[in-house]
VMD Tcl script that builds the backbone (N, CA, C; Angstrom):
set m [mol new atoms 159]
animate dup $m
set s [atomselect $m all]
$s set {name element resname resid chain x y z} {
  {N N GLN 1 A 57.100 4.393 1.232}
  {CA C GLN 1 A 56.456 4.062 -0.031}
  {C C GLN 1 A 55.591 2.812 0.111}
  {N N GLY 2 A 55.884 1.920 1.003}
  {CA C GLY 2 A 55.175 0.656 1.121}
  {C C GLY 2 A 53.671 0.785 1.247}
  {N N PRO 3 A 53.170 1.429 2.307}
  {CA C PRO 3 A 51.713 1.520 2.467}
  {C C PRO 3 A 51.028 2.274 1.322}
  {N N GLU 4 A 51.676 3.315 0.817}
  {CA C GLU 4 A 51.076 4.082 -0.282}
  {C C GLU 4 A 51.014 3.238 -1.557}
  {N N PHE 5 A 52.035 2.427 -1.803}
  {CA C PHE 5 A 52.030 1.532 -2.962}
  {C C PHE 5 A 50.873 0.543 -2.872}
  {N N VAL 6 A 50.688 -0.031 -1.688}
  {CA C VAL 6 A 49.603 -0.999 -1.496}
  {C C VAL 6 A 48.260 -0.318 -1.715}
  {N N ARG 7 A 48.104 0.871 -1.160}
  {CA C ARG 7 A 46.847 1.617 -1.315}
  {C C ARG 7 A 46.556 1.889 -2.793}
  {N N LYS 8 A 47.559 2.365 -3.522}
  {CA C LYS 8 A 47.365 2.650 -4.946}
  {C C LYS 8 A 47.042 1.380 -5.721}
  {N N HIS 9 A 47.727 0.295 -5.393}
  {CA C HIS 9 A 47.473 -0.976 -6.075}
  {C C HIS 9 A 46.030 -1.419 -5.869}
  {N N ILE 10 A 45.575 -1.366 -4.629}
  {CA C ILE 10 A 44.205 -1.811 -4.331}
  {C C ILE 10 A 43.196 -0.953 -5.082}
  {N N PHE 11 A 43.362 0.365 -5.043}
  {CA C PHE 11 A 42.412 1.243 -5.725}
  {C C PHE 11 A 42.468 1.087 -7.242}
  {N N ASN 12 A 43.644 0.844 -7.796}
  {CA C ASN 12 A 43.769 0.719 -9.250}
  {C C ASN 12 A 43.346 -0.647 -9.768}
  {N N LYS 13 A 43.695 -1.697 -9.065}
  {CA C LYS 13 A 43.450 -3.049 -9.567}
  {C C LYS 13 A 42.159 -3.670 -9.044}
  {N N HIS 14 A 41.632 -3.155 -7.953}
  {CA C HIS 14 A 40.447 -3.756 -7.332}
  {C C HIS 14 A 39.368 -2.710 -7.068}
  {N N GLY 15 A 39.301 -1.721 -7.934}
  {CA C GLY 15 A 38.348 -0.629 -7.775}
  {C C GLY 15 A 36.901 -1.077 -7.780}
  {N N GLU 16 A 36.576 -2.098 -8.592}
  {CA C GLU 16 A 35.186 -2.561 -8.657}
  {C C GLU 16 A 34.758 -3.175 -7.326}
  {N N LYS 17 A 35.664 -3.871 -6.655}
  {CA C LYS 17 A 35.333 -4.464 -5.352}
  {C C LYS 17 A 35.159 -3.360 -4.304}
  {N N ILE 18 A 35.987 -2.337 -4.366}
  {CA C ILE 18 A 35.868 -1.213 -3.435}
  {C C ILE 18 A 34.531 -0.518 -3.633}
  {N N ALA 19 A 34.120 -0.343 -4.883}
  {CA C ALA 19 A 32.826 0.289 -5.164}
  {C C ALA 19 A 31.682 -0.552 -4.606}
  {N N GLU 20 A 31.769 -1.881 -4.744}
  {CA C GLU 20 A 30.737 -2.770 -4.188}
  {C C GLU 20 A 30.639 -2.609 -2.675}
  {N N VAL 21 A 31.783 -2.618 -2.013}
  {CA C VAL 21 A 31.798 -2.517 -0.549}
  {C C VAL 21 A 31.255 -1.165 -0.109}
  {N N ARG 22 A 31.644 -0.095 -0.793}
  {CA C ARG 22 A 31.133 1.233 -0.432}
  {C C ARG 22 A 29.620 1.301 -0.583}
  {N N LYS 23 A 29.100 0.695 -1.654}
  {CA C LYS 23 A 27.655 0.681 -1.884}
  {C C LYS 23 A 26.947 -0.080 -0.765}
  {N N GLU 24 A 27.527 -1.211 -0.381}
  {CA C GLU 24 A 26.946 -2.023 0.686}
  {C C GLU 24 A 26.985 -1.286 2.030}
  {N N VAL 25 A 28.084 -0.617 2.311}
  {CA C VAL 25 A 28.217 0.145 3.558}
  {C C VAL 25 A 27.207 1.283 3.589}
  {N N LEU 26 A 27.044 1.980 2.481}
  {CA C LEU 26 A 26.071 3.066 2.409}
  {C C LEU 26 A 24.662 2.545 2.663}
  {N N PHE 27 A 24.325 1.416 2.034}
  {CA C PHE 27 A 23.014 0.807 2.231}
  {C C PHE 27 A 22.802 0.451 3.698}
  {N N PHE 28 A 23.781 -0.207 4.311}
  {CA C PHE 28 A 23.658 -0.650 5.698}
  {C C PHE 28 A 23.557 0.542 6.648}
  {N N ASN 29 A 24.378 1.570 6.437}
  {CA C ASN 29 A 24.313 2.756 7.297}
  {C C ASN 29 A 22.965 3.455 7.168}
  {N N ASN 30 A 22.442 3.546 5.947}
  {CA C ASN 30 A 21.117 4.142 5.763}
  {C C ASN 30 A 20.052 3.323 6.471}
  {N N PHE 31 A 20.181 2.005 6.434}
  {CA C PHE 31 A 19.241 1.137 7.136}
  {C C PHE 31 A 19.296 1.399 8.638}
  {N N LEU 32 A 20.490 1.481 9.197}
  {CA C LEU 32 A 20.625 1.700 10.640}
  {C C LEU 32 A 20.082 3.059 11.070}
  {N N LEU 33 A 20.196 4.051 10.211}
  {CA C LEU 33 A 19.736 5.395 10.557}
  {C C LEU 33 A 18.251 5.608 10.284}
  {N N ASP 34 A 17.601 4.649 9.632}
  {CA C ASP 34 A 16.187 4.777 9.287}
  {C C ASP 34 A 15.325 4.628 10.536}
  {N N PRO 35 A 14.589 5.675 10.921}
  {CA C PRO 35 A 13.756 5.573 12.127}
  {C C PRO 35 A 12.580 4.618 11.957}
  {N N LYS 36 A 12.214 4.292 10.734}
  {CA C LYS 36 A 11.070 3.409 10.491}
  {C C LYS 36 A 11.494 1.971 10.194}
  {N N ARG 37 A 12.756 1.647 10.400}
  {CA C ARG 37 A 13.206 0.288 10.102}
  {C C ARG 37 A 12.624 -0.706 11.089}
  {N N PRO 38 A 12.469 -1.945 10.677}
  {CA C PRO 38 A 11.987 -2.961 11.614}
  {C C PRO 38 A 13.016 -3.158 12.728}
  {N N ALA 39 A 12.521 -3.327 13.943}
  {CA C ALA 39 A 13.425 -3.509 15.076}
  {C C ALA 39 A 12.865 -4.579 15.997}
  {N N LEU 40 A 13.731 -5.150 16.779}
  {CA C LEU 40 A 13.307 -6.133 17.760}
  {C C LEU 40 A 12.573 -5.430 18.895}
  {N N PRO 41 A 11.657 -6.122 19.565}
  {CA C PRO 41 A 10.995 -5.509 20.719}
  {C C PRO 41 A 12.014 -5.183 21.809}
  {N N ASP 42 A 11.653 -4.247 22.673}
  {CA C ASP 42 A 12.575 -3.790 23.713}
  {C C ASP 42 A 12.993 -4.901 24.670}
  {N N GLY 43 A 12.130 -5.853 24.938}
  {CA C GLY 43 A 12.493 -6.957 25.808}
  {C C GLY 43 A 12.370 -6.622 27.281}
  {N N LYS 44 A 11.461 -5.732 27.628}
  {CA C LYS 44 A 11.277 -5.337 29.024}
  {C C LYS 44 A 10.231 -6.216 29.713}
  {N N GLY 45 A 9.857 -7.339 29.101}
  {CA C GLY 45 A 8.774 -8.172 29.596}
  {C C GLY 45 A 9.074 -8.934 30.866}
  {N N GLY 46 A 10.152 -9.632 30.933}
  {CA C GLY 46 A 10.412 -10.467 32.087}
  {C C GLY 46 A 11.889 -10.541 32.397}
  {N N PRO 47 A 12.230 -11.393 33.363}
  {CA C PRO 47 A 13.651 -11.527 33.719}
  {C C PRO 47 A 14.425 -12.198 32.589}
  {N N PRO 48 A 15.713 -11.961 32.531}
  {CA C PRO 48 A 16.510 -12.603 31.481}
  {C C PRO 48 A 16.502 -14.115 31.665}
  {N N PRO 49 A 16.620 -14.841 30.575}
  {CA C PRO 49 A 16.598 -16.302 30.691}
  {C C PRO 49 A 17.796 -16.804 31.485}
  {N N GLY 50 A 17.544 -17.749 32.350}
  {CA C GLY 50 A 18.604 -18.335 33.162}
  {C C GLY 50 A 19.111 -19.609 32.524}
  {N N PRO 51 A 19.970 -20.319 33.225}
  {CA C PRO 51 A 20.472 -21.588 32.677}
  {C C PRO 51 A 19.351 -22.620 32.581}
  {N N ALA 52 A 19.416 -23.438 31.571}
  {CA C ALA 52 A 18.389 -24.470 31.363}
  {C C ALA 52 A 18.481 -25.532 32.449}
  {N N GLN 53 A 17.333 -26.004 32.892}
  {CA C GLN 53 A 17.340 -27.022 33.953}
  {C C GLN 53 A 16.807 -28.319 33.454}
}
mol reanalyze $m
mol bondsrecalc $m
mol representation Tube
mol addrep $m
């Protein structure tokens, strides 16, 4: 009963926070799957940076 009680409590008492998080996750996943999203350049230009001298 323990884990199920906690699950029910969270969904019943903190449903608005769960809805916020789900909305944010949906937004972020859609952003990651968007082929036209801004992205960093590939970085194939030169050797990786070494230690500072």
